[in-house]
N, C-alpha and C positions, 0 to 999 in steps of 0.2 A: 762725332755728336750726330745722332740720326736727324734727318731732315724731313720734319713732321710737317706736312700742306693740310690747310682745311679743305674739306668736303663740301661744299655750300649748299648742297642737296639736300644733304643729312644735319649739317652743323649751324646754328644759327638761324633755325627755321623759324623761331620766335619773331624774328624782323621779316618786312618785305624784303625781296630777292636782292633788291640794289643796294640795298642797307648791309647785306651780309660782308659785303667786300670790306669796309671799313670796320665791322665788328671783328672780323677774323684779322684785320691788321693790327686794329688794338690789341687784341688779345696775345700778339705775338707772331702770329704766322706770316711766312714770308713768300707764300705761294697758295693758291687753291686750285679746284677741279668743281667741276661738274657736268653732268650730261648733256645739257641742249643750251647752247648760247643765243640759237636763232630767234627768240622772241624778241629780241634786241638788237638795234643796228652793231655790228662788229665795233664802228669806230666809238660807239658810246661805252661799249664794256672795254675796250682799250684806253680809253680814256681815264675810267675807273681804276684800271690797275695801273695805269700809270700814276695817278694820284697817289695811291695808298703803297707803290713800291711792294706791286704783287706780282708774283709769275705767274702766268698759267700752265699746269703742269698737262691736263689733259682733257678732251672732250668726247664726245660722240659724234659719227655722221650725222646726218637729220634722221635716215631711215633707221628704225629701230629703238627711236627716243619717244616714239608717241605711242599710244595706245591703237590697237590694230592696224600696225604697221610690220610687214615682213623684214625690214630691216635691209640689208643689201640682197635678200631676194628677190627684192622690187623687180618689176619691168625693167628692160636695160635703158631706155629714156627716162624713168624717174630716176633709175638707179645713178646714172651716168651725172644728171643735171645734180644732184644731193651731194655727190662724191665733188664734184668742182663747187660745191657751195662751202661743204668743207675745207677743203683748202683755201680758198677765199677768206674763209674766218681764221683759219689757222695762223695766215701768212700777217692778217691784221691784227692778231692777238698775239703774234712771236711765239704762237705754241707748237712744239716740236714732236707732240704726239696726238693719234687719232686713233679712237677705239672703233671698231668696225664691229656693230651689234647686227648680231644674227636677225635679230627680231624672232616673233612669235607666230604661232599657229593658233586661231582662235576659229575653229569650227563653227560658233554660233552668227560670227560674222561674216563668214565663207571666206576666212583670211587663212591661207596655208602657206608655212615656211619651207618653200623646196628645197632640200638639201644638194640637189646635184647644181639646181640654180646658184647655190648658196658658193658650193665650193668654185663655180668657175668665175663668178662674181669676186669671189673673196682675193682670188689670183690677181685679178686684174686691178682691183683696189689697191693691193698691196704695192704692187707694181707701180701704178699712177702716185700713190703718195710718196713712197721710196723715191722717184723722179724728182717730185717738188722738195725733197729734203724732210719729208716730215716721216715718223715711224709707225708703221701701223700696228695696231693691236688688237688681239682678242683676249676674252676673258669668258672662263667657264662660269655660268650662273645658275645657281640650281633651280631647277623647276619648282620646288617648292615653295620659293619665294617670287619666282617669275613664271606662272603655269605658261606651258607652251613654249618654253623658251628654246631655240634650237640647239644653239651650243651649251650644252648642259650636262656634259661629260666628257672626262678628261680623254677617255680613248679618241673622241671627236678631234678634241683640240690637237693630240698627238698627231692624229692624221695631218691635221693642216698643217702645224708648224713642221713636220717631216716634207709636205709637199712644197712650201712655200719658205725656203730661207730666211726671206728678211722680214718676216712676220714675228711680233714679240707677244710676250704675255702677260698681262696682268694677273698677280697672283692676289686672290682675295682671300684672307684667313675664316672669315665667318663662310662663305660660300663652300670652301674647299671642304671646312669640319661638316657642314652640311648634309655634303654629298658622301658622309662616310670616310674622309681619309684625314689623316695627320697632316696637318699645314706646315708643320715643319719638315716630315720627309718629302712631301709634294715638291716643296722650294727646294730642298736640296736637288730633287731629281731633276726639277728643270731650270736650275739656276742660269744656265747658259743664254735661256730665252728670255728670263723675267725681265722686264724693262720697268715695272711698276707694281709697289704692293700697297694693296689698300687693309687697312686692319678693323676688326671689330671683334669683339671676344664673342666665343662660343658657350653655352647655348644664350641666347637671349639677344645677342646683335647691339649689345652695348659697348660702354669703353672698355678698351683693355683693360685688365685688372679686375672685372666683374664676374668673369667664367671661368673655364677651365685651360684654356691655351697659355703655353709655357712663354710670356712674353720676354721674360730675361733672356731666354735661352734664343728667340727669335733675333734679339737686339745684339749678342754676341755673336750670332751666324754672322750677321749683317757687318759687324766689325771685323770680324775675323778674314771676310772675303771683300772689304773696303768696297761694301756697296757704295753707288755714286747717286742714286736714283732718290726720288720722294718714295715718302710713305703716307699715303692718303686715309685722312681719319674718318672712313665712311663706316659710323657708326649711329647708332640711334641713341641721343642722349637720355640717361634716366629721368632726367630733371630739366633743367635750363641747359643750353649748352657751356655756358660759364660756369654753373655750381659743377661742374665734371672736369673742369680742367687741371684742378689742382692733383685728381688721383690719375688723370692722363700723363701728365708730367712726370708724376713718382712713376708709375708703371712703366714707361717710355724714358727713363733715366735722363729727365730734361730739368737742369735748372734754372728757374728763369733769371736767378739773380747773377748768372755767368754774361748774359746777353739779354738785350732789349727783345728782340725778334728771334725766331727759331731758324 
């Protein structure tokens, strides 16, 4: 059965952030992800995860998770400090993957994401995380959704993946389609480097089953290839999160009566 995890940056946003963990567990999820845990003490989040028997799938390094930040294009002093903070949080949260966001260029703020600095820092960050037993990840994010985002092309991702063997890829179905690519053929091409999958339908970025993506074919591919990772629900619920779960279960072929939790 496909292992779906909640993305509480998108789901259960009807609730205050710290209440979303219990809502996700109550809905049947066994794991969560979200971009930035740094607004809270790591031990506080770890306690909530433990209380609700939730696994933390992945989060982002501090740089790049806030507006006006150049991600790992930051200066060396800032970059190294934030990378160390990400490792500290990953260990406390028992999280095995960290997303190294490239950050954005915002000319009006005088913020420029320099690709040469990004290449250098990404290589170092990937080696540093791997040395700590953490998988380093990148994700191609459409600049239509995040204007100015540096890692917004698959040819750039290919360059980085070829240069850094221990670097993994998050494959997001919505961003892939928004960039004009078929997410299934793209997943097939990058299969050996995909460490995490995020799902939302296209167009609309709503629940799987509300748009044009062939999710039954995606599920068949995951089953045939014995995919062992999580599938993150990074979609915008059309109504409340709970109202859309029945449709999500049907589309992703989950029978909630087989087990209490996903």
